[in-house]
C-alpha positions as CSV (number, residue, x, y, z in Angstrom):
1,M,0.0,0.1,-0.2
2,E,1.3,3.8,-1.3
3,L,2.2,5.9,1.3
4,E,-1.3,8.6,0.4
5,Q,-3.5,6.1,0.8
6,R,-2.1,4.8,4.3
7,M,-2.3,8.2,5.6
8,I,-5.5,9.8,7.7
9,I,-4.1,13.6,8.1
10,R,-5.6,14.9,11.2
11,F,-6.2,18.5,12.8
12,N,-3.3,20.7,13.0
13,G,-0.2,18.2,11.9
14,Q,-1.2,15.3,13.3
15,V,-0.9,11.6,10.8
16,E,-2.5,8.3,11.8
17,L,-1.1,5.4,9.5
18,K,-3.4,2.6,8.6
19,P,-2.0,-0.9,9.6
20,T,-0.6,-3.2,7.2
21,E,0.6,-6.7,6.9
22,L,4.1,-5.8,8.0
23,E,2.5,-2.9,10.6
24,P,-0.3,-4.4,12.0
25,K,-1.2,-1.3,14.6
26,K,-2.1,2.1,13.6
27,V,0.9,4.6,13.4
28,H,0.3,8.0,15.1
29,I,2.7,11.1,14.1
30,D,2.8,14.4,15.3
31,H,4.1,17.2,13.5
32,R,2.5,20.1,15.5
33,K,6.2,21.3,16.6
34,S,7.8,20.7,13.4
35,L,5.0,22.5,11.5
36,A,5.5,25.7,14.4
37,L,9.3,25.6,13.3
38,L,8.8,25.4,9.6
39,G,6.7,28.7,10.1
40,D,8.8,30.1,12.2
41,V,12.0,29.8,9.8
42,I,10.0,30.8,7.0
43,T,8.8,34.0,8.9
44,E,12.7,34.6,9.9
45,C,13.7,34.7,6.3
46,E,10.7,36.9,5.1
47,D,12.4,39.5,8.0
48,N,15.8,39.1,6.7
49,V,14.7,39.4,2.9
50,K,16.4,35.7,2.1
51,P,14.5,33.2,-0.1
52,R,12.4,31.3,1.3
53,I,14.6,28.0,0.2
54,I,14.3,25.8,3.1
55,G,16.1,21.8,2.8
56,I,15.0,19.4,5.5
57,E,17.5,16.1,5.6
58,G,16.5,12.8,7.1
59,E,17.7,9.4,7.6
60,P,15.4,6.9,5.6
61,G,11.9,6.2,8.0
62,A,12.8,9.6,9.8
63,G,8.9,11.0,8.2
64,K,10.2,13.2,5.4
65,S,7.6,11.9,2.8
66,I,4.7,11.6,5.7
67,L,6.1,15.8,6.5
68,A,5.9,16.0,2.4
69,F,2.4,15.2,1.9
70,L,1.1,17.1,5.5
71,L,2.7,20.4,3.9
72,A,0.8,19.7,0.9
73,E,-2.5,18.5,2.2
74,T,-2.4,21.4,5.0
75,G,-1.1,24.1,3.0
76,A,-2.5,27.3,1.1
77,N,-0.9,27.6,-2.3
78,T,1.0,24.1,-2.6
79,V,2.7,21.8,-5.1
80,L,3.8,18.7,-3.9
81,I,7.0,17.3,-6.3
82,H,7.3,14.1,-5.1
83,A,10.2,12.3,-7.9
84,P,9.8,8.7,-7.8
85,T,12.8,6.8,-6.1
86,N,13.2,4.0,-7.9
87,Y,17.1,2.8,-6.6
88,N,17.6,0.2,-8.5
89,N,17.8,2.7,-12.0
90,P,18.9,6.3,-10.2
91,T,17.6,7.9,-13.5
92,K,16.6,11.8,-12.7
93,I,13.4,13.3,-14.2
94,G,13.0,16.4,-15.8
95,L,10.2,19.2,-14.5
96,P,7.3,20.6,-16.7
97,P,7.7,24.4,-17.0
98,M,6.7,26.5,-13.6
99,G,3.0,27.8,-13.4
100,D,3.2,30.3,-10.2
101,P,6.3,31.0,-9.0
102,T,4.6,32.3,-5.8
103,Q,3.4,28.9,-4.5
104,T,4.7,27.1,-2.1
105,F,7.1,24.3,-3.6
106,I,7.7,21.0,-1.8
107,F,9.8,18.6,-3.0
108,D,9.8,15.2,-1.8
109,E,13.6,13.3,-2.7
110,P,14.4,16.1,-4.9
111,N,17.8,14.3,-6.0
112,Y,15.8,12.3,-8.3
113,V,14.8,15.6,-10.3
114,T,17.8,16.4,-12.9
115,D,20.0,19.6,-11.7
116,A,19.0,21.7,-14.5
117,S,15.0,21.5,-13.4
118,L,15.8,22.4,-9.9
119,D,18.6,25.2,-10.6
120,N,15.2,26.5,-12.8
121,Y,12.8,26.3,-10.2
122,T,14.7,27.4,-7.2
123,A,15.8,30.7,-9.2
124,M,12.2,31.5,-10.3
125,I,11.3,30.6,-6.0
126,A,14.1,33.1,-4.9
127,D,13.0,35.8,-7.9
128,K,9.0,36.0,-7.3
129,N,9.3,35.0,-3.2
130,G,8.0,31.7,-3.6
131,I,8.8,29.0,-0.9
132,G,10.4,26.0,-1.5
133,V,10.8,23.4,0.7
134,F,13.2,20.6,-0.1
135,L,13.4,17.2,1.7
136,C,16.2,14.7,1.1
137,Q,18.4,12.2,2.4
138,K,21.3,14.2,1.6
139,L,20.9,18.1,0.7
140,S,24.8,17.5,-0.1
141,D,23.2,15.4,-2.9
142,L,21.6,18.6,-4.3
143,P,23.1,21.3,-6.5
144,T,25.5,24.2,-4.6
145,S,23.3,26.5,-6.4
146,V,20.4,25.0,-4.1
147,T,21.7,25.1,-1.7
148,D,23.6,28.4,-1.3
149,A,20.8,30.8,0.1
150,M,19.2,27.4,1.9
151,V,18.4,27.5,5.2
152,T,18.8,24.1,7.0
153,L,17.1,21.5,9.2
154,K,17.1,17.8,10.4
155,L,14.0,15.7,10.3
156,T,14.5,13.0,12.8
157,R,11.6,10.6,14.5
158,E,11.6,12.9,17.3
159,G,10.7,15.7,15.2
160,L,12.0,18.6,12.9
161,T,15.4,20.8,14.8
162,R,17.7,23.6,13.6
163,T,21.1,23.0,11.9
164,A,24.1,24.7,13.1
């Protein structure tokens, strides 16, 4: 069962995952503190006139995709870009031309998107005061043109924290 089919999004940042054969019990995840921190970081970027480009790094199983789907479902004017992860054939995909660059773009596993597409989207987001949130295992795998202006956060099973 795909993750988006298992998720039941509850009020204010809480998620419930339906049971499966591998996980026979419901799983409850509370991202309220993570969403609050993310909101604070976006506000700080606005106050300091910095591009609202945020990188969230986390190990497998930390909840990056759940957080990405939650942001897309609960946010206003959001676009989720969920790159298919095929570990046996890690071919990168190109993205279609950007629509409204003032939207919030949430990139789940952006290291499976071509560098040129990431460069174009990041430049447009920064130029038009949009928001870009990049969730992946290693932010260092992304092009420096994306990570240079990025505010970075770390996601673990305990939640989202600032990095040094």
